[in-house]
N, C-alpha and C positions, 0 to 999 in steps of 0.2 A: 396538636401541634402549631407551632407560630407559623406566619406568613413569611415568604425568603425574599431576596430583592426582586426577582422574577416576576414576584406577582403583581407590581406593582404597573406592569405593562400589560396591554390587551395583546394578548400573543398566546393565551388559553386554548387548549384545545381538545381538554375532557374535564370534566367536572369534578379537576380536584388541583389543588395547588403543585405549583411548577417545581417544588420538593419531590415529589413524587412523579413518575410515568406511567402512562395509560396502561401499559402490559406489568402482568406481574411477573411473567419470565423471570428466573434468573439471570439469564444469558444476554439480556437487553443492554446493550453499549452505545458509545458516544464516543467519535473516536476522529482523531486529525491523523493526516500523515501528512509526510512532505518530504522531496529528495533534492541533492544538487549538486553537479556537477561542473568541471571545467570544460566540457565538447571535448573531452579524450580520455584515458583509463586511467590517469595518474594518482587522482584520488575520486572515492564516491561516500558521498554524504548521505546519511539515511534517516529521518526522526518523525517521532510522531508520540502524542498524548490521549489518553482514554479515561473514560469516566464511566460507573458503573455502578447506577442509581441502586440495584435491589441488591448489589452486593455491599455496598457501603464503600467503593476503593475506589481511588482515582490512582494514574501510574504515567509515567512516563521514558522515554528510553533514546538514546542516539546510539550509532554505528558510525563509524568511519571505515574505509580500507582504505590501504595503500599498499601496493604490490601484494605480498602472501602474508600479511598483520592486518587485523582487523580489530580493532578498538571500540568499547561500548561500555556504555554507563545506562544504569536503571533507576529511575526513583518510585515511591509509591507510599502512601498514606490512607489515612480516614476520609473520604468524601465531608467536604464541610456543604451548607445549606448556598453559598453564593456562587453559584452556575458561571456568574457574570468574572468571576476570579479564578481564568485558567492559571495555578501554580499548581505542584506540586514538589514540596524541598525548594530546590536552587533553579528548577525549572520553570519558566512561564509562557506563555503566549498572548501577544497585546493585538486585539484586533484597531489599527489605525482605520482604517476604511473601507467596512464589511464588504469583502468579496472583491477587493481588490488590495489591499494592501495589511500585512501583519507583518508582528516585529518577533522572532524568538529570542530569547534570552536563557543560558545556561550556566550557570557558575560553578560549574561541576568537576574543576579542574584539578582537585583534588583527586578524583576519580578517573580522569585521562582526559577526558572532551570539555570542553566550554565554548560557549560560541554570545554572541550578537549580531543575529542576521536580521535583515527586512527584506522581504517578499513585497514582490509586487507583478499582479496580473499583467500578464499581455494580451489574454482574449479575456472576454467573458469566461464568466465560470457556467459548465454546462450542468444539468442534472440530467445522472443515466438510467438506463430501465431497472425498475425495479428488480433486485437480485433473491430468488426462491428457490430453495434447495431442501430436499427430503432427503431423509434418510431412514429406512420404514416406513413406520408410523409415525415418524417425528419430522418436524419444521426443524432442522438445526440451522438455516440461515433464512430470514428474511428483512430485505435492510434496504435503505437509501441513500443515492450518494451523488455529491456532486463532484467536478472535477478541474482542475484547471491549472496550464502551460504557464509558465512565472518565469522571471530572473531574481538573484538574488544580490544584495550587496553587505558589506560589513566585514567581520573576522570570525574564524575557526579556528580554535585552539584545540591541537590533539597531542599527545603526549609532551607538552611544554612548548611546542612549536606552534607560532602565530601563521594562519594563512591569510593573504590577503583575500577578503571576496568581491572580485568586482567585473558583476555583468555576468556571476555564474551563470548557467542556465539550471530548469528544472520542473518538476512538477508536483502538484499536491490535491489531495482529496479530504471530503469530510462525509463520512458514513457513519450512519444510525439505522438501529431495529436489533435482530436477532441475531448473535453468529456464538460460538462456544467461546467462554469465555471462565476464568478463574479454576478453582479445583476441578480436578474432573469427577463427573457425575457418574452413579450407579446408572448400569447400561438398562436394567431391564431386561424384558425379552429381547433378543438379535431380531434383526430383519431376516424373513424368512432366504435372502440370499445376500451373502457379505459385498461390500464394496470390491468391486474387479478393478477399480481404474480411476480416476481422475485428470480430466485435461483442461487447462484456463490459461488464458490468453488476454491483457492488456496492456494497451500500447498507448498512452496519450503521448504527441510529439508536437515540436513547435516548432514552425517555419516564419522566415520573416513576415508574411502576407495572411497566413491562416493558421487554424492548428487542428490536426485532426486525433479524437479520443476516438479509440476502438476498444471493444471489450467484448467476448465471447467463452461460453463453457459449453464442451460438449460432452455426450453420455461414452461410453466405452466403446458404440458400433459408429458412433461419429454425429449421433442426431443433435442438434443444437438445440441446447434450454436455454443460452439467454444469449442475444444479437444485438449490438447497439455499436452503431460504427457513426457519426458524427464528423463532419468537416466546421469549423467557428471561423469566420469571415471579421475582418478587423471593424465591420461596422452592425458587429453584431448579430448576424445573419447565422442562422443554425441551419446546413445543409443534410439530410440523411445520405450516408453514402451504401446503402442498401446491404446486403448480403456478402460480406467480404471472402472471399478465395484464399486461403491458408496455405502455404507451403513451405514448410522450417524444417531447413539444415541443419544437420545435427553433428558433430564431431565424432568420429568414428568410434565405436566401442563404450559412446555415452549416448546420456540423453540434453546433452549440453549444446545448446542453439547458439552456431555462428553466424546465422542470419537468416533471411526469412523473405520473400515475396508474398506480398497481400494487393491482392484484384480486389476493389472498391469500384462499384457506379456512380457517376455524378448523378442528381434529381432530372439531368438532360440526356441521360443514357450512356454518355459518354464513360471511357473506363478512364479510373484514378487509380495510378500504380505504386506501390508503397516497396521500395528496395531496403532493406534493413540489413542493419550491420549493428552485431554488438560487441561489450569491449567489456570494461571489467564488470565485476557482478559483486555482490551483496544476497544470499540466503536469508532469507528470514528465519530461519530458527537457529543462526548463531549468536547470541547475543540480542535479537531483537524482541524476543518474545513471540513469536507467532509459532502456530502448529508444530508440535513436534520439539521444540527448544524445550532440552533436560536441564537447561539452569534457572529459565525464568520463563513465567505465563502471564499474559494480559489477563488485569483484572482477579491474579492471585491475592490473596492476605497474605504479606510477607513483616504484618505489626507496624507501628505508627514512626514515621519518619525514616523510614528505608531505604538506603542508597547505596548502591555497588558497581564498582567498576572491573571492566574482566576485558586481559588482551587473548586474541586466537592467533594462532598458525595455523594459516590454510591450507601450509604444507603437511601438518598432522592427518595423518589417515583417519583419525579419532574423530576430527573435525570436519576432515572433507568428506569421511563418509555421511555428515546429515543431507550433507546439499541434495544431493540426489532424491526426497524425500520431503523438497521444500519447494514453497512459491521463491523463486530467484526473481530479484529485479538486477536487469540487464542495463549500465549506458547504452543508449540505441542512438548510432547516426543514421539517418535515413535519407533517400532521396524521394522526388514526387514531380514528373514533369521538370528535370531538370535544377531543380530549387534542391535546398540542403536544409535538412532541419535535425536538430535535437531531442533528445526525449528520453522514455521511457521504456524496455521492452522487459515485459512482468510473463513471466511463465512458470507452467509446471505440467509435467504429463508423468504422471505411477500408473505404473498395473499396463492392465490392456486397453489400447487406443489402435483401432483398426485403420483409421487413416493414416495413422503414421506407420505402420506395419508393427507396431508392439504387442505383440499376443500372450505378455503375462507380466509380471513384475520382475522378473530377470532379466528381461529385452530390451536389447542396445542396439543405437545406429551401426550399419556395417561399416 
């Protein structure tokens, strides 16, 4: 095996060429995620790119929601040796200033979406707590991630219409490690108890003077298995915000979150209360390839030079019926001590969750 370009740099973490990752787990991945919006519910843009070294695949997606329509494009190909070249088909990511400025380009207009967008971080990127999760004896998630809030400039083209992007806001993250990707694996012996439920919350918010990044996961009884909440200041200080208490308001007859009160604690003991309102949303299993998407899955081998587009009618019951079993990203407006911020409210709640009053998979809010 020949060396690859990254081997020129003193960044090795294992006695291997950087053509390989240290883990032989087929589910090893390395992925970027981005979102953008105008600080309202008129349009919501979500995109990302991933590499899957042990599957030999690289892919990317972008999706845009306007009203009750959602456009998606997807690209996939064989992964090459040059990991510094983040490109698949007409989609590429250019690192202009590491951890601060990126350029995203997609010439996928023939499939419905194209863009030329520049990201600028508003505050330092922060590394989140390591995320681990087991299902029975198997480790299904073991990941590291950093997150950042920022602004966008450039243009976004959807279905032949060009949208000028001027100081749009959003968040991004980059994660790597192990999580289910690619084609489904044989299950082996099932766990003694099947999964009874899943509850997840991820809230990065951008205010003028600070950012808040909060992540939490709970078992069905409310026991928190992941808790990380920080406030990032302009001078680079990262302040822990303790153990947030989360109260989510759901629309009656659904598990659609319309708002939330999140009570945190500053390091000096003073309360930090976030009041969050959700606006438009994107279900990540509708065109974006996340778990439960019947049309496409991250890391799935689709052949060389794969590219396709799709348009979804969100009022169609066959499409809307997916959302309750997906992680859903919502545009979020928030207040904190009189300051107004914008960002993301990412939430999932399936099956039983005692603190929310959901007894089983069919339970909904009253």
